[in-house]
N, C-alpha and C positions, 0 to 999 in steps of 0.2 A: 577516544574513537566515538564518533557520533553517527547516527543513522539519518538517512534522508529517503523520502519516498517520491522524489521528483520524477523518477522514471515511471512510477505508477501513475502519477497524475498526468503525465504526457501520454501514457498508454490509454488512459481513459478518454482523453481528447481524441486520440486516433480511432478509438472504438465507438466514439459518439455516445459515451456513457457518463453519467454523473456519479459522484461519489455516493449519492443517495441510492442510485440504481444498483451500484455495486454492493452496498450495504444490504439491500433487500435480497439480491441474488445469492450473496455469500452467507447471509444469515448471521451477521455479527451486530453488536450493539452500536448505537450512535456514538458512544464513548470512543470506540475504535476509529471511527471516521474523524473525530476531533483529534485523536492522537496522530493519525496519518497526516492531517493538515498541519499539525504543529511539529512534525518530524520527531515524534516521541516514540520510544520503543513500543512495539506491539508483539504479542506472543507468536511463536512459531505456528501455533494452531490457527491463528487468524491469517497469517501469511499463507498458510497452506490452503485455506478456504478461498482466498483471493486468487491464488494461482490456479486452482481448479476451475473457477468461474471464467477466468481470462485465458485459460489453457496456455500458461506461460511458466517459466522457471523463476526461482527466487531472485536471481540476479537481473531479471527483466524488470523487477519492481522495487528492489531494495538496493541501496548503495551505502557503504560505510565510508565515512570521510574522516580524515585525521583532524584532531583538535589543534595540532601544532601549526604555527604559522610558517 
């Protein structure tokens, strides 16, 4: 199972917000922004911060995809 943050990136476009803007508002490190861009796991604490800033639910920004073809 892999994770993707494509929904988050699309939501940022809809909100006219950059990932750097989100980073500042949510108060997480640049490392988290890199992990999001690379579809790498981020902590639930970081996901919660993002959801609070964007006023959304986890499934609005995170999607789990199967590794199998």
